[in-house]
N, C-alpha and C positions, 0 to 999 in steps of 0.2 A: 289623821287617818280616819277613814270612814269604816264603820262597821256595818256590815249588812246583817239584817236579822236572819237567823237560821231558818231555813225553809222547813216548815212544819206542815204536815197535812192533817186535815181534819178527818174524823172517823168516816164521814160520808164520802170523802175523796178516797180513802183507803178501801172502802167497800166497793166503790165504783171501779177502782183499779183492779181489785180481785175479780170482779165480775167480767171486766173487759179481758183479763188474762184467761179466764175460763172460756169465754166466748171465742177468743182467738185460738185456744187449744182445740175447742170443738170444731171450729172452722177448718183448722189444719187437719184434724182427723177426717172430717167429711171430704175435704179436698184430696187427702191421701188415699181414701177409699176410691175416689174417682180417678186416681192416677195422676193427680196434680200435686206438686210440691213447691216449697219455697227454698231458694238457695240462700247462701250466706248474706247476699245483698238484698234479701227479701223480694226477689223477683220470682214470679210464678214460672215454674218449669214443669214440663211433662214427665221428665225422668226423675227418678229418685236421686238425691245427691250422691249416694254411694255408687249408683250405676253411672252417673255422670263422671265421677272421679275415676272409676274403672275404665270408662270410655276414653277419657283423657290419657290415662296411663297406657291403654292399648294403642291409642293414636301415636304416642311418643315411641312405644316399642316398635310399632310398624314403621315409623320414620327411621328409627335406628336400623331396623332390618333392611329397609330399602337402601339406606346408605351403605350398609355392609354388602348387600347384593351388588350395588354399583361398584364398590371397591373390588369385589370378587370378579365381576365381569371385566374390569380393567386388568386385573392380574391375569385372568384367563386369556383375555385378548392379547396381552403381551406374550404369554406363553405360546399361544397359537402362532403369533408372528415369529417367535423364536424357532418353533418347530418347523414352520414353513421355510424359514431361511436355512435351517439345517438340512431340510429335505432337498432344497435347491442345491446346496453345496454337495450333498451326497450324490445327487443326480449328475452334477457336473463332474465329480470325481469318477463316477461310474462311466460316464461318456469318455473321459480321458483314458480310463482303464481299457474300455472296449477299443478305442482308437489305438492304444499302444499294442493291445493283443493283435488287432488286425494288421498293424504295421509289422509286428514280429512274424505273423503268418506270411505276409507279403515278402518279407526279407527271406524267410525260409524257402518259399517257392522260387524266388529269384536265385537263391543259392543252388537249389536243386536243378533249376533250368541251366544255370551256368555250369554245374557239375556235369550234366548230361552233354552240354556242348563241348566241354573239355574232353570228356570221354570219347565223343565222336571224333574230335580233332586228333586225339591220341590214336584211335583206331585207324584214321585216315593216314596219319604219319607212319604208323607201323606198316600199313600196306605200301606206302610210298618207299619206305625203307626196304621192304622185301623186294619191290620192283628194282630199286637201285642195286641191291645185293645181287639179284639175278642178272641184271645188266652188267654189273661189275665182273661177275664171274664169266659172263659171256665175253666181255671185252678182254679179260685176262686170257681166256682161251684163245681168242682171236690174236692177241698179242703173242702168246706162246706159239701159235701156228705161224704167225708172220716171222717171229724170231727164228723159228726152225726153218722156214722157207729161205730167209736171208742167209742163215748158216749154210744151208744146202747149196744155195746159189754161190756163196763165196767159196765153198769147198769144190765146187764143180769147175771153177775157173782155174 
């Protein structure tokens, strides 16, 4: 087994490291004042990491919102189609009802016309009956006269 010597740093290295850390902090402060920031990957960014995180969250929320709006539009589209279909069915039923009502009116008018024709026929038949009755009475009178004439003729002989 090989042992590696423990890494030890010299005091000058430690001092250099502290100064480099201070310089880095100062550089970050200066850049921060200028509106420039480093992200977790030490890439230079224009936006503050918090703002970047909020932007990402907002972007995700917007995506969720757009997805929900899309679902809502699909639901509303389906509802509109259903309402349109029901409206068409209602319109068809309305047309059937109007047709049935018109048919009933037509039948009622036909019956009324038929009733008037029958009443006219009854009146005509009553007049004909009256004529026949008058004619019958006249014929009965003629028959009675003829019978009387025949009786008189027979008695005269």
